[in-house]
C-alpha positions in Angstrom: 0.0 0.0 0.0 1.7 3.2 -1.2 0.7 6.5 0.3 1.7 10.0 -0.4 0.9 13.3 1.3 0.9 16.3 -1.0 1.2 19.8 0.2 1.4 22.5 -2.5 1.0 21.9 -6.2 3.9 19.6 -7.1 2.9 16.1 -6.1 5.9 14.5 -7.8 8.2 16.2 -5.3 6.4 14.8 -2.2 7.8 11.8 -0.3 6.0 8.6 0.5 4.8 9.1 4.1 4.5 5.3 4.8 8.1 4.8 3.8 9.2 7.8 5.8 7.5 6.5 9.0 9.3 3.1 8.4 12.6 5.0 8.2 11.7 7.0 11.4 11.1 3.6 13.1 14.7 2.8 12.2 15.9 6.1 13.9 16.4 8.2 10.7 16.3 11.8 11.9 16.1 13.2 8.3 13.1 11.0 7.7 11.5 12.3 10.9 12.1 15.9 9.7 10.4 15.1 6.4 7.4 13.5 8.3 7.2 16.5 10.5 7.2 18.9 7.6 4.5 16.8 5.8 2.1 16.3 8.7 2.6 19.1 11.3 -0.2 21.3 9.8 -2.6 18.4 9.7 -1.8 17.4 13.2 -2.3 21.0 14.5 -5.6 21.2 12.6 -7.0 18.0 14.2 -5.8 19.0 17.7 -7.1 22.5 17.4 -10.5 21.3 16.3 -10.7 19.4 19.6 -9.1 21.9 22.0 -10.0 25.2 20.4 -7.1 26.9 22.2 -4.1 27.9 20.1 -1.4 27.6 22.8 -2.6 24.2 24.1 -3.1 23.0 20.5 0.5 23.8 19.6 1.7 22.1 22.8 -0.3 18.9 22.1 0.7 18.9 18.4 4.3 18.9 19.5 3.6 16.1 21.9 2.0 14.1 19.1 5.0 14.5 16.8 7.3 13.5 19.6 5.1 10.4 20.0 5.4 9.7 16.3 9.2 9.7 16.7 9.0 7.4 19.8 6.3 5.0 18.6 7.0 4.8 14.9 8.1 1.1 15.3 4.5 0.3 16.4 3.0 1.6 13.1 1.5 -1.2 11.1 0.7 -0.4 7.4 -1.8 -3.3 7.2 -4.0 -1.5 9.8 -4.2 1.8 7.9 -2.3 4.6 6.2 0.5 6.5 8.0 -1.4 9.8 7.9 -4.5 8.1 9.5 -2.3 6.6 12.2 -0.7 10.0 13.0 -4.0 11.8 13.0 -5.5 9.2 15.2 -2.6 9.8 17.6 -3.3 13.5 17.4 -7.0 13.1 18.1 -6.5 10.8 21.0 -3.9 13.0 22.6 -6.2 16.1 22.2 -9.1 14.2 23.8 -6.9 13.1 26.6 -5.9 16.7 27.2 -9.6 17.8 27.3 -10.3 15.1 29.8 -7.3 16.0 31.9 -8.2 19.7 31.9 -11.8 18.9 32.9 -10.7 16.5 35.6 -8.3 19.0 37.0 -11.0 21.7 37.0 -13.4 19.4 38.8 -10.8 18.5 41.4 -10.0 22.2 41.9 -13.7 23.1 42.2 -14.2 20.3 44.7 -11.2 21.3 46.7 -12.3 24.9 46.8 -15.8 23.9 48.0 -14.3 21.7 50.7 -12.0 24.5 51.9 -14.9 27.0 52.1 -17.5 24.7 53.7 -17.4 24.9 57.5 -17.0 21.6 59.3 -20.5 22.2 60.7 -23.1 25.0 60.6 -22.3 27.1 63.7 -25.7 28.8 63.9 -27.5 25.4 63.7 -25.1 24.0 66.3 -25.7 26.9 68.7 -29.5 26.7 68.2 -29.5 22.9 68.8 -27.3 23.3 71.9 -29.5 26.0 73.3 -32.7 23.9 72.7 -31.1 20.9 74.3 -30.1 23.0 77.4 -33.5 24.4 77.7 -35.1 20.9 77.5 -32.7 19.6 80.2 -33.6 22.6 82.4 -37.3 22.0 81.9 -36.9 18.3 82.7 -34.7 19.1 85.8 -37.6 21.3 87.1 -39.8 18.1 87.1 -37.5 16.4 89.6 -37.9 16.6 93.4 -35.6 19.0 95.2 -33.4 16.1 96.5 -33.2 14.5 93.1 -32.3 17.8 91.4 -29.6 18.5 94.0 -28.2 15.0 93.7 -28.1 15.1 89.9 -26.6 18.6 89.8 -23.9 17.7 92.3 -23.0 14.4 90.6 -23.2 15.4 86.9 -22.6 19.1 86.8 -20.0 19.4 89.6 -18.6 15.9 89.0 -18.9 14.7 92.6 -18.9 11.0 93.5 -21.9 9.3 95.2 -20.0 9.5 98.6 -19.2 13.2 98.0 -22.8 14.0 97.1 -24.0 12.2 100.3 -21.5 14.2 102.4 -22.5 17.5 100.7 -26.2 16.8 101.4 -25.7 15.2 104.8 -27.6 12.1 103.7 -26.9 8.4 103.8 -25.1 7.0 100.7 -28.0 4.6 99.9 -30.5 7.4 99.9 -28.3 9.5 97.5 -27.9 6.5 95.2 -31.7 5.9 95.1 -32.5 9.6 94.5 -29.9 9.8 91.7 -31.2 6.6 90.1 -34.9 7.8 90.3 -33.9 11.3 89.1 -32.0 10.0 86.1 -34.9 7.7 85.2 -37.3 10.7 85.3 -34.8 12.8 83.2 -34.5 10.0 80.7 -38.3 9.7 80.3 -38.7 13.5 80.1 -36.0 13.9 77.5 -37.4 11.0 75.5 -34.2 9.0 75.5 -34.6 5.4 74.6 -32.3 2.8 76.0 
């Protein structure tokens, strides 16, 4: 399968691209220069159609032509023409760039959102805490005086059963009973399920 790429009006002077790619595969730098001259505009056109950004298109086109130099030994003439192989490389590389740019933008957007989102909503947290406190106060008012004193000393001041008994001048068993009964009433009032 013989293939030629013609630029300009003198087709007889143009090299056989398939043969040039074969020579590039063997490391021929002059053959690569000829391939470059023959396909650079086509590669840039394909890439630019996908990317629509001149600077990125030029960068990707250069990457494609370097890829042609590196991967020329992989070119198989039985699978298609050399120009189609090169333009396929160009299209794939351009699509990869679009995907890469989109993925980077999505990552940046997600990171920016995470940085600006508070770990929790402070206003909601304050309101909930205030409501919970008010509910606890309301439920504490339903306890007897001895139950309220026992619970307050034990849970708000951190005293042990013995210290609560000493502070209230009551027997230890009475304090334990009042605490247990007070906590049960609090649990029921607060709607806590066990």
